[in-house]
N, C-alpha and C positions, 0 to 999 in steps of 0.2 A: 504494500500500500504506500502510495506516495502522497505525502502531505506537502502542499505548497503554501508557503507563507508569503503573503504579499505585503510589501512594505511601501507605503505611499509617502513620498516626501514632496511636500509642496513648499512654496516660498511664502505662503500666507501664514501669519501667526494664528494660534488657536483663539477661539472666541474669548471675549473679555471675561465671560462668566467662569471660564476654566482657570483663570489666574487668581492666585491668592496673594494679596499684598502682605509683605513681611510684617508690617505693623499690626495687622489683624490676627496673625497666627497665634499670638500669645494671649489673646483675650479669654479663650475658654479656660486657660490655666490660672488666670488671675481671678476668675469668677468665684471659686470657693473661698479664697482669702478675703475678697471684698464682702461676700455674704457673711462670713464669720465676723469680720470687723464690724459690720452693721449690727449683727445680732448681739455681739458681746460688748461692744464699746458704744456705738452711736445711740442705739435704741435705749439701753439702760441710762445713759447720760441724759437723754431727752426726758425720759420718764422721771428721773431724779430731779431734773430742773423743774418739771411741772409740779412735782410734789412740794418743792421748796416754796411755792406760792400758795400753799394751803396750810390750814391748821388741822393736823391729823395725829391721832394717837396710835395708828397702825391697825385699828379695827373700825368698822363702820364706814361712813361716807366722809371723804375729806371735805372740809369747808374752805372755800376760796378766801384767802386773806391778803392777796396782792403782795405788796412789798413789805408787809409787816415783819416778817422774819428777818429780812435784810436790814430794816431799820433797827430792830432789836439787836442784831449782830454788831452794828456799829457802836452801840453803847454797852456791849457785853465785855466787861473787863477780863473775864475768864478766857474768852476767845483771844483777845489781844495778848494776854499772858502766854497762852499756848503758842501763838504765832511768834512771839519773842523767843520762846524755847526752841522753835523750829529753826530760827536763825542760828542759835547755838549749834544745832544739829548740822546746819550747812557748813559751819566751821569745822566740825568734827568729821563729817563725811565727805566734804568736797575740798575745802581749802587745805587742811592739814594733810590728808592722804595724797593730794596732788603735789604739794611741795616735797613731802618726804618721799613719795614714789618717784619723783623726778631724780632726786639725789641717789636713791638706792638703785634705780635702773641704770643710771650712768655709772655708778660704782661697780655694779655687777657686769655691765657691758665692757667698760674700759679697763678695770683692774682685775676683778676676779676671773673674767673670761680669759685674759691674757696670761695670768700667772697660775691658775688652777684648772683651766680647761672648761669646755662647754658642758660636760657632765655635772660638774659642781654648780655651774650657773643654773642648769635645769633643775637640780634638786632644790637649791635655795629658792628659785622662782616658784616651784610647786609648794614649798613650805609657806611662803608668803601668800599664795593664792588659796591655800586650804580653807581659811575661814569663809571665803566666798562660796565654797562648795557645801559646807556644813549647813543644815537647816537652822534657821535663826532660833527656833524653839530649843534645839539642842544646845546651841552656843549660849543662849540666854540662861538656860538651867545650869550649865557648867559655871558660867560667870557668877551666877547667884550663889553657888557654893563657894567660889573663890572669895567673893566679897561679903560673905556672911559675917555678922558682927561677932558671933561666938563660934569658935572652931573653924572659922574661914581660913583658907590657905594664906591669903595676904596678911591678915592680922597675926596668924601664927608665925609667918616668916618674919614680920617686923619684931615680934616678941623674941624670936630665936637670935636675932642679930643685935638685940639690945635697944631696939627703938620702940619700946612699948608705948611711949607717949604719942607715937604717930598712929596708934590703932584708932580706927574710926568705925562708925556704923555707916558704911559706904553708901548703901542704898536706902537707909532709913533716916538720914540727917537731911533736912530740907536745904541746908546750906551747901552740901557737897554731892547730893544725889544726882543732880543734872550733870555735873562734871564726871562722875563715875560712869554714867551712861555714855557720855561723850567719849571717854577713854575706851570703853568696850566697842563703840562704833568705829573708832579709828582703827582698832585691831581688825574688825570685820571688813572694813572697806579698803584697806591699804593694798591688798593684792590686785584689785582691778586696775588702778592706775599703773602699777608696776608692770603688769603684763602688756598693757597698751603702749607704754612708753618704750619698753624693750623692743617691741615690734617696730615702733617708729624709728628707733636708733639704728636699726639695720639698714634703713634707706639713706642715712646720712653718708655723704661721700667721705671716705677716710682720707683722701688726698688733701681735703681742706684742713683736717687736723694735723696731718704731717707737715703741710706748709706752715701752719701757725706755730707748730712746735719748733720748726727750724728757725722761725723768726723770734723765738724766745718766749712765746706765750705759755704760761703755766696751765695746769688742768682747769682751774676755775675760770680763767679768761676764755679758754677754748669752749668750755661748757656754756658760758654766758653769751658769747658772741657767735658761736657756730652751731652748737647743739640746739639750744632753745629756739632760735629762729627757724631751724629746719623742721622741728617737730611741733610747730605752732598749731597745725590742724588737730593733732592728737590731744594737745592741751585743751582746746576748745571742746572736743568730744568728751573728754574725761570730766571737765568742769560741769558741762551741761548734764551729763548722765548722773553724776554724783549729786548735783544739786537737786535734781528731780527725786532721786532716791531719798535724800535727806528730808525733803518737804513732805513726802508721803510715808515716812518711816512709821511703822506701827508695831510690828512683831516684837522688836527688842523692848520697846516701852511696855508692851502688854506683859511680857514674860518677866522682865526685871522688876518693874516698879508699879505697873498698872496706873501710871500717871501720878503717883504719889512720890513722897509723902506730902499731903496737903496741896496737891496740884503742882508740885515743884518740877515735875518732869512731864507734865501734860503737853501734848502736841495736837495740832488741829485734827489729824486723822483719828487719834484716840478720843479726842473730845467729841468728834462727830459720832464715833462708835458708841460712847456712853450715852450721848443724847438720844441716839436711836433706840438702843436696846435696854438701857437702865432707866432712863427718864421717860421713855416712850414719847418723846417729842419728835415725831418723825419728820414733820415739815421743817422744824428748826434744824435738825440734824442734816436734812437734805440741803438746806441753805449753806451750812458750813462746808459740806463736801463740794457743793457747786462752786463756791468762792475759791476753795483750794484747787479745784480742777482748772479754773480759769487762770489762776496764778501760774500753775505748772505749764499750761499751754503757752502763755505769754513768754515765760522763761525759755521754753523749748524753741519757740520761734526766734527769740533773740539769739540763743546759742547757735541755731542753724544758720542765721544770717551772718554771725561773726565767723563761723567755720567756712562758709562760702566765700566771704571776703578774703580770709586767710589763704584759701586754696587758689583763688584768682590772683592774689598778690604773689604767691609762690610760683604760679605758672607763668606770670609775666616776667 
């Protein structure tokens, strides 16, 4: 049996309907993510915003109250106190980890890597990043044991080295509880900037450092005038990401102090939680979370704008 296959070649292009434009080919793959984003983020946010304009205890029918919750929020000293505490968290989770992470990343990259090898750098980097992997509930429970006023590891260590006068109720004293939580959050957050900055350092041209070293520039001058300008985009990413994490921090406060003692460690996210579920002021709690969300969105847009400008400046 002979099978003849005809192949017709013409000079005419196929009909337009048979062509698929490249920009349309990815649309079906984006659809699940868009739907999930709408279902998980946009719709709950709009529902929460709607509830914030009502007076509701979580049961029955909500009563429209307009801007009453937001007007009450402006005069609520407890909310403003929680917001001030969140600024302290920004220092602990964004400013300090960024500064310390920069120095540690440069030290690991420039000194440890050259003198002890890449394996040592990888082990140290993993050790610094480990708190990011631990569930915050586990880390919080461990730190509550360490900072316990009686038989806590920190107080026992101070006693063993003859510094008994330094022993404190680290999480129970209103004057130092916030600083204790900040110290824990520095430990938790440090690994993320370190990893990002070490990745950024790998794209810095080593010839620039060699030329500066030949001209007599020390390590600090090379770090300040060469390394920092080259990894400016990574710095903006880390500051934006960590600031957002600091503003919405909840788990650590819930596990360590539950906003206490006496509201000394209360933050907006935990304040909204207690208003929702303990005071059953759902409309007011929704107003708190809506304001916090708007602040985070504005900071995100500012961070993205600064990052875009830095990348454009670097590209030019």
